C-alpha positions as CSV (number, residue, x, y, z in Angstrom):
1,M,125.1,74.4,94.9
2,I,122.0,73.8,92.8
3,L,118.4,74.6,93.9
4,R,115.1,74.0,92.1
5,D,112.9,77.1,91.9
6,P,109.3,77.3,90.6
7,V,110.0,80.6,88.9
8,H,113.6,80.5,87.7
9,G,114.1,76.8,87.2
10,L,117.5,75.5,88.3
11,I,119.4,78.1,90.3
12,A,123.1,77.4,90.6
13,F,125.6,79.2,92.9
14,E,129.2,78.2,92.3
15,G,132.6,79.2,93.6
16,M,132.6,82.4,95.6
17,A,128.8,82.7,95.2
18,E,128.2,79.3,96.7
19,R,130.4,80.1,99.7
20,V,128.5,83.3,100.4
21,V,125.0,82.0,99.8
22,R,125.3,78.6,101.4
23,S,126.9,80.0,104.6
24,L,124.2,82.7,104.9
25,L,121.3,80.3,104.2
26,D,122.3,78.3,107.3
27,T,122.0,81.2,109.7
28,R,118.9,81.3,112.0
29,E,118.0,84.8,110.8
30,V,117.7,83.7,107.2
31,Q,116.0,80.5,108.1
32,R,113.4,82.6,110.0
33,L,112.3,83.9,106.6
34,R,110.8,80.5,105.9
35,R,108.2,81.4,108.5
36,V,107.3,84.9,107.1
37,R,105.0,84.8,104.1
38,Q,105.9,87.1,101.2
39,L,102.4,88.3,100.6
40,G,101.0,88.4,104.1
41,L,97.3,87.7,104.0
42,A,97.0,87.5,100.2
43,S,96.5,83.7,100.5
44,L,93.0,84.4,101.8
45,V,92.2,85.6,98.3
46,F,94.8,83.7,96.1
47,P,95.1,80.2,97.7
48,G,98.5,79.5,96.1
49,A,100.1,82.6,97.6
50,E,101.8,80.7,100.5
51,H,105.3,81.4,99.4
52,T,107.8,82.9,101.8
53,R,110.4,85.6,102.0
54,F,113.0,82.8,102.1
55,A,112.2,81.7,98.6
56,H,112.1,85.3,97.4
57,A,115.5,86.0,99.0
58,I,117.0,83.1,97.0
59,G,115.4,84.3,93.8
60,T,116.6,87.8,94.4
61,A,120.2,86.5,94.9
62,H,119.8,84.6,91.7
63,V,118.8,87.7,89.8
64,M,121.7,89.6,91.3
65,Q,124.1,86.9,90.1
66,A,122.6,87.2,86.6
67,L,122.9,91.0,86.8
68,Q,126.5,90.8,87.8
69,Q,127.2,88.6,84.7
70,R,125.7,91.3,82.6
71,I,127.8,94.0,84.4
72,D,130.9,92.0,83.6
73,A,129.9,91.9,79.9
74,C,129.7,95.7,79.9
75,S,132.7,96.3,82.1
76,D,134.8,97.8,79.3
77,E,132.4,100.8,79.4
78,L,133.4,101.5,83.0
79,P,136.6,103.1,84.4
80,P,138.7,100.5,86.3
81,D,137.7,101.8,89.8
82,Q,134.0,101.3,88.9
83,R,134.2,97.7,87.8
84,L,133.1,94.8,90.0
85,D,135.7,93.1,92.0
86,D,135.4,90.0,94.2
87,E,134.5,92.0,97.3
88,A,131.7,93.9,95.5
89,R,130.4,90.7,94.0
90,A,130.2,89.1,97.4
91,D,128.7,92.2,99.0
92,G,126.0,92.4,96.2
93,L,125.0,88.8,96.5
94,A,124.8,89.0,100.3
95,A,122.7,92.3,100.1
96,A,120.3,90.7,97.6
97,L,119.9,87.6,99.8
98,L,119.5,89.5,103.1
99,H,117.5,92.6,102.0
100,D,114.3,91.3,103.8
101,L,115.8,90.1,107.1
102,G,114.0,92.7,109.1
103,H,110.4,92.0,107.9
104,G,107.9,91.2,110.6
105,P,104.8,89.0,110.3
106,F,101.9,89.8,108.1
107,S,103.9,91.9,105.7
108,H,104.0,95.6,106.7
109,L,101.0,95.6,109.1
110,F,103.0,95.3,112.3
111,E,105.1,98.4,111.6
112,E,102.2,100.4,110.2
113,V,99.8,100.0,113.2
114,L,101.7,99.8,116.5
115,P,102.6,103.3,117.6
116,H,106.3,102.9,118.2
117,A,107.1,100.1,115.8
118,R,110.3,100.6,113.7
119,H,110.4,100.1,109.9
120,H,111.8,96.8,108.7
121,E,114.7,98.4,106.9
122,L,116.0,99.7,110.3
123,W,115.7,96.2,111.7
124,T,117.5,94.7,108.8
125,K,120.4,97.1,109.4
126,D,120.4,96.2,113.1
127,I,120.4,92.5,112.4
128,L,123.4,92.9,110.1
129,L,125.4,95.0,112.5
130,D,124.6,93.2,115.8
131,P,127.6,91.0,116.8
132,S,125.3,88.5,118.4
133,T,123.5,87.5,115.2
134,E,124.7,84.5,113.1
135,V,124.3,86.6,110.0
136,H,126.8,89.2,111.3
137,Q,129.2,86.5,112.4
138,T,129.0,84.7,109.1
139,L,129.5,87.9,107.0
140,E,132.6,88.8,109.1
141,S,133.9,85.3,108.7
142,I,133.7,85.7,104.9
143,S,135.4,89.1,104.9
144,T,136.3,91.5,107.7
145,G,133.9,94.5,107.5
146,M,131.5,92.8,105.2
147,S,128.5,93.3,107.6
148,G,129.0,97.1,107.5
149,R,129.5,97.1,103.7
150,V,126.3,95.1,103.1
151,A,124.4,97.4,105.4
152,A,125.7,100.4,103.6
153,L,124.9,98.9,100.2
154,L,121.3,98.4,101.3
155,S,121.0,102.0,102.5
156,G,122.4,103.4,99.2
157,D,125.8,104.4,100.6
158,Y,128.2,102.1,98.7
159,R,131.4,102.8,96.7
160,L,129.7,101.5,93.6
161,G,126.5,103.5,93.4
162,Y,125.0,101.4,90.6
163,L,125.2,98.3,92.8
164,S,123.2,100.0,95.5
165,Q,120.8,101.1,92.8
166,S,120.4,97.5,91.6
167,V,119.3,96.3,95.1
168,S,117.0,99.2,96.0
169,G,116.1,101.5,93.1
170,T,113.7,102.2,90.4
171,L,114.4,98.9,88.7
172,D,116.1,96.5,91.1
173,V,116.7,92.8,91.7
174,D,114.1,92.8,94.5
175,R,111.2,93.8,92.3
176,A,112.6,91.7,89.4
177,D,112.1,88.6,91.4
178,Y,108.9,89.4,93.3
179,L,106.9,90.4,90.3
180,L,107.6,87.0,88.6
181,R,107.3,85.0,91.9
182,D,104.1,86.7,93.1
183,S,102.5,86.3,89.6
184,H,103.4,82.6,89.5
185,M,102.2,81.8,93.0
186,T,99.0,83.7,92.9
187,G,98.1,82.2,89.5
188,V,97.9,85.5,87.6
189,R,99.8,86.7,84.6
190,Y,99.9,90.4,85.2
191,G,103.5,90.6,86.5
192,L,105.2,88.5,83.8
193,Y,107.9,90.2,81.8
194,D,111.1,89.1,79.9
195,L,113.8,89.1,82.6
196,D,116.5,87.6,80.4
197,W,116.0,90.3,77.7
198,L,115.7,93.0,80.3
199,L,119.1,92.1,81.8
200,H,120.6,91.8,78.3
201,A,119.4,95.3,77.5
202,L,121.1,97.0,80.5
203,T,124.2,99.0,80.0
204,F,126.0,101.9,81.7
205,A,125.8,105.7,81.4
206,C,127.7,108.5,83.1
207,V,125.3,111.1,84.4
208,E,127.0,114.2,85.8
209,G,130.1,112.2,86.8
210,R,128.1,109.3,88.3
211,W,128.0,105.9,86.7
212,V,124.5,104.4,86.6
213,L,122.8,101.4,85.1
214,A,120.9,102.4,82.0
215,V,118.7,100.9,79.2
216,Q,120.0,100.4,75.7
217,G,117.7,102.4,73.5
218,R,115.0,100.9,71.4
219,K,115.8,97.2,72.1
220,G,115.7,97.8,75.8
221,T,112.7,100.0,76.1
222,P,109.9,97.3,75.5
223,P,111.1,94.9,78.3
224,V,111.4,97.8,80.7
225,E,107.9,99.0,79.8
226,S,106.7,95.5,80.4
227,F,108.3,95.5,83.8
228,F,106.7,98.7,85.0
229,L,103.3,97.9,83.5
230,G,103.5,94.5,85.2
231,R,104.2,96.1,88.5
232,H,101.3,98.5,87.9
233,F,98.9,95.6,87.1
234,M,100.0,93.6,90.1
235,Y,99.2,96.5,92.4
236,Q,95.8,96.9,90.8
237,Q,94.9,93.2,90.8
238,V,96.8,91.5,93.6
239,Y,98.5,93.8,96.1
240,H,95.5,96.1,96.4
241,H,92.8,93.5,95.9
242,K,89.7,94.5,97.8
243,A,89.5,91.3,99.9
244,T,93.2,91.6,100.8
245,R,92.7,95.1,102.0
246,A,89.7,94.0,104.0
247,A,91.8,91.3,105.7
248,D,94.5,93.9,106.4
249,A,91.9,96.1,108.0
250,L,90.8,93.2,110.3
251,V,94.4,92.6,111.4
252,R,94.9,96.3,111.9
253,A,91.9,96.3,114.3
254,I,93.4,93.3,116.1
255,F,96.8,95.0,116.5
256,M,95.2,98.2,117.7
257,R,93.1,96.4,120.3
258,V,96.2,94.5,121.5
259,S,98.0,97.9,121.8
260,E,95.0,99.3,123.8
261,L,95.0,96.3,126.2
262,I,98.8,96.7,126.8
263,L,98.4,100.4,127.6
264,E,95.5,99.6,129.9
265,G,97.7,97.1,131.8
266,T,95.6,94.1,130.8
267,P,97.7,92.6,127.9
268,P,96.4,89.4,126.3
269,E,98.2,86.2,126.8
270,P,100.4,85.0,125.2
271,L,102.1,88.2,124.1
272,L,105.3,88.5,122.1
273,P,107.8,91.0,123.7
274,A,107.9,93.0,120.4
275,F,104.2,93.9,120.8
276,R,104.6,95.2,124.3
277,A,107.7,97.2,123.4
278,A,106.1,98.7,120.3
279,A,103.0,99.7,122.2
280,L,104.9,101.2,125.2
281,G,107.8,102.7,123.3
282,E,110.3,100.5,125.0
283,T,113.5,99.3,123.6
284,I,113.5,95.8,122.2
285,S,116.5,93.6,121.5
286,V,117.2,92.2,118.0
287,D,116.8,88.7,119.5
288,E,113.3,89.5,120.8
289,Y,112.3,91.0,117.5
290,L,113.5,88.0,115.6
291,R,111.1,85.8,117.7
292,M,108.2,87.3,115.6
293,D,107.1,85.4,112.6
294,D,103.8,84.3,111.1
295,A,103.7,81.1,113.0
296,E,104.2,82.8,116.4
297,L,101.6,85.4,115.6
298,L,99.0,82.8,114.5
299,T,99.6,80.9,117.7
300,C,98.8,84.1,119.6
301,L,95.7,84.7,117.5
302,S,94.5,81.2,118.3
303,A,94.8,81.9,122.0
304,W,93.3,85.4,121.9
305,E,90.2,83.9,120.2
306,H,89.5,82.2,123.6
307,G,90.8,85.0,125.8
308,R,89.0,87.3,128.2
309,D,88.6,90.3,125.9
310,P,85.5,89.9,123.8
311,T,86.5,92.4,121.2
312,L,89.9,90.8,120.5
313,A,88.3,87.3,120.6
314,A,85.7,88.2,118.0
315,F,88.2,89.8,115.7
316,S,90.6,86.8,116.0
317,K,87.8,84.4,115.3
318,R,86.7,86.3,112.2
319,L,90.2,86.2,110.8
320,R,90.6,82.5,111.4
321,C,87.2,81.7,109.8
322,R,87.8,84.2,107.0
323,E,84.8,86.3,107.9
324,L,86.2,89.3,106.3
325,P,84.7,92.8,106.2
326,K,83.0,93.9,103.1
327,T,84.1,96.7,100.8
328,V,82.5,99.4,98.6
329,P,84.6,101.3,96.0
330,L,84.3,105.0,96.1
331,P,84.5,107.2,93.0
332,H,88.2,108.2,92.8
333,Q,87.3,111.4,90.9
334,R,85.1,112.6,93.8
335,P,87.4,112.8,96.9
336,D,85.1,115.4,98.4
337,K,82.5,112.6,98.9
338,W,84.8,110.2,100.7
339,N,84.6,111.5,104.2
340,E,80.9,112.1,103.9
341,A,80.4,108.4,102.9
342,L,82.6,107.4,105.8
343,E,80.5,109.3,108.3
344,R,77.3,107.8,107.0
345,V,78.6,104.3,107.4
346,R,80.0,105.0,110.8
347,A,76.6,106.3,111.9
348,I,75.0,103.0,110.7
349,V,77.5,100.8,112.6
350,A,77.5,103.1,115.7
351,A,73.8,102.8,116.0
352,D,74.3,99.1,117.1
353,G,76.9,100.1,119.6
354,L,80.0,98.9,117.7
355,R,83.3,100.8,117.8
356,T,83.6,102.5,114.4
357,D,87.4,103.2,114.9
358,L,88.0,99.4,114.8
359,T,85.3,98.4,112.3
360,V,84.9,101.1,109.6
361,W,87.8,102.3,107.5
362,L,88.4,104.6,104.6
363,D,91.1,102.7,102.8
364,R,93.1,104.6,100.3
365,A,95.3,102.2,98.5
366,E,97.7,104.1,96.3
367,D,100.7,103.6,94.1
368,I,102.9,105.5,91.6
369,P,103.5,103.0,88.7
370,Y,106.6,104.8,87.4
371,Q,108.3,107.3,89.6
372,E,110.9,109.6,88.1
373,P,112.8,112.5,89.8
374,T,111.8,116.0,89.0
375,D,114.4,117.7,91.2
376,G,117.3,117.5,88.8
377,S,119.0,114.5,90.5
378,T,120.6,111.8,88.6
379,D,118.5,109.1,90.2
380,G,116.0,107.0,88.2
381,M,116.3,105.3,84.8
382,W,118.2,106.6,81.8
383,V,118.1,105.4,78.2
384,T,121.1,105.5,75.8
385,F,120.8,106.0,72.1
386,R,123.6,105.7,69.6
387,R,124.8,109.2,68.6
388,Q,122.1,110.8,70.6
389,P,122.2,112.4,74.1
390,L,121.0,110.5,77.2
391,R,117.3,110.7,77.9
392,R,115.1,110.0,80.9
393,L,113.2,106.8,80.6
394,G,109.9,108.7,80.9
395,D,111.0,110.9,77.9
396,A,112.1,107.9,75.8
397,S,108.9,105.8,76.4
398,F,105.5,107.1,75.5
399,L,103.8,104.6,77.9
400,L,106.0,105.4,80.9
401,G,105.8,109.1,80.1
402,Q,102.0,108.8,80.5
403,L,102.4,107.0,83.9
404,R,105.3,109.1,85.1
405,N,104.7,110.3,88.7
406,K,101.0,109.7,88.3
407,R,99.4,108.7,91.6
408,I,96.8,105.9,91.2
409,E,94.4,105.8,94.1
410,R,91.7,103.2,94.8
411,P,89.5,104.4,97.7
412,L,87.4,101.8,99.5
413,L,85.0,101.8,102.4
414,I,85.6,98.8,104.6
415,F,82.9,97.8,107.1
416,P,81.3,94.7,108.8
417,G,79.7,92.5,106.3
418,E,76.3,92.3,108.0
419,Y,75.7,95.9,107.3
420,R,76.1,95.7,103.5
421,P,72.4,96.3,102.6
422,Q,72.2,99.4,104.8
423,V,75.5,100.7,103.5
424,L,74.5,100.3,99.9
425,E,71.2,102.1,100.5
426,A,72.8,104.9,102.5
427,L,75.5,105.5,99.8
428,H,73.3,105.2,96.7
429,D,73.8,108.8,95.7
430,V,77.5,108.6,96.2
431,L,78.1,105.4,94.3
432,D,76.0,106.4,91.3
């Protein structure tokens, strides 16, 4: 099985890998990922960012396959019971391909806003374990008990701990693909790094009796530094772009208004079952949840634009026409001024009778570029040096030592664009 990919070039799955990947790609749950964009609303800022979680899933499986080849090359360092066998190879490939199954439309917004929405990781687990899903049935047809093993691998509870670490860890196949893919599709270069050399630089280390993936000393440190710096720059320049955050705020207002209308007993039409359930705290089936994708939600937004609720209609129209709110950056070194600035802007908007809870936001986009445990656990990245003791990556790398566990925060005020002159005048002393 050969696929052409804009990021990795030719992707080939052969033998066992082809059987696993091909059969899972044909399931309706994986095909649904074609209708869920990887970067949510980022295409409103970066026109090329129309790529889907389906393409990312294939790329992640490709990186997992390359990683498994590297693990095989290092297998002499592992005790026999820690080496990859056919079952673990298949489980790892499936986990990489299926890790995003539970994502809803518009990236994370659905689960962040509606009061009783569950996180996508829980939905992924439910989809894998639900006997009615094609993914579950396909996994069980490949190997009895495979659905449970893949779910356990994704949650970090697998017999080969390093394999779980490689799917969801400090440096994992998910991030390894999406940094390259998101950079390529948005047209930026911030997230580029040397994937081939990074994989070649991986090895194994035994930390307090636990086998973990590690980095080979001096030759491995530069590509790992590039990986984490790329991730940092992508958050600064793409994922936390001010216009993307403004679009997110507009969708958040839409979801909040829909939730209010549901609770008031006047829900907008059409309405996906998952919205009603998340607003009311009702149980929703896996099948109903899987109906949600970007296309379904955009259809709802188009209808809501002409619906009977003027607030929802106005917000829906603004999103379709890309009439995004405006933003003003706040001084990150003066958090004591943030709420004061927020109240000033709220007063300006409220004077015209607008609801400030749906139109004015203090947005605090934050990220930790490189996170390393401080509680004595064996998690995180380790570096091996010849004839030297193991060291934490943050201790071996000056760059990552500086970024280690540093919280980067970018506070913004988001407000209706027509008030920009008044807002700038009201905040002149805060922004100076």
